[in-house]
N, C-alpha and C positions, 0 to 999 in steps of 0.2 A: 744950311745948304738945301736947295730944292731937290726934288726927286729927279728931275732931268739932269741936273748937274752931277748927282751921285751916279746915275745910270751911265753917263758918259765917262765919269772918273773910274768907275768900277764895273765895266761891261760884263766881265765873266761872272762876277758875283750876282749882278742883276739878272743875268740869263739863268744862272743856277736857281735862284729864288723863284723866278717865274716858272721854270720847269718843275720845281718842287710843288708849287701850288697847282699847276696844271695836272701833274701826275696824281696828286691827292684828290682833287675835285675837278675833273676835266671840263665840266660845264659852267664852272663859276666864272663870272665876269668881274674883273677887278682892274683898278688903275693904280693901286698903292699897296705896298707891303711894308709892314713894320715888324722888326725883330726886337723884342723887349726882354730884358733880363733884370730880375729883382726890382720890378717897378711896383710902387704902391700908389694908388690914386683913389680918390673918392669917386662915387658914381657920377658920371657925366654923360652928356649927350654931344656927339660930334655934329654940330649944326649943319655943316656944309657937305656932309656925306651924300653920295648918290643914294637914291632910294632902294637900290638893290641890297640884299642882305649881306651882312658882314660874314666873314669866314674866320674862325679861330683854329689854328693848327698848333698843337704843342710840339716843340722840337725835341724835348726831353720829358722824362717822367719827373713830376714834381709833387711836393706835398706841402701842406700848411698854407695854401693860398687858393684863390678861386677867381674865375672870370665869369661875369654875368653879361650876356648879350640879350638885348630886348627881343622878344618874340611875341607878336600879337596873339598867337595861338598858345603861348606858354601858360603854365599854371602858377608861376611865382610872380608876385606883384612887388615892384620896388617904387619908392617915391623919389622924385627929383624936382626940386624947385616948386614944391607944392602940388605937383601933378603925379598921378599914378601911371606907371608903365608896366606892361606885362610881357 
């Protein structure tokens, strides 16, 4: 299902998630919200993302996992498809 379908189907949930993001980071511009639970994926690049930065907000405390978000000013380098990203 597409984002607009879910927003229409679950308007109160969509509103609550948008308010949560806005209260956490009021100036962040976004068009999508994903809630993930116990997801394991290899490093990847979302090709069609808007060039604005991603925002990651943990909903709970967790251990034994990690999230890496590319930051051109970051100090950690990762490789993906033969190219280095920082």
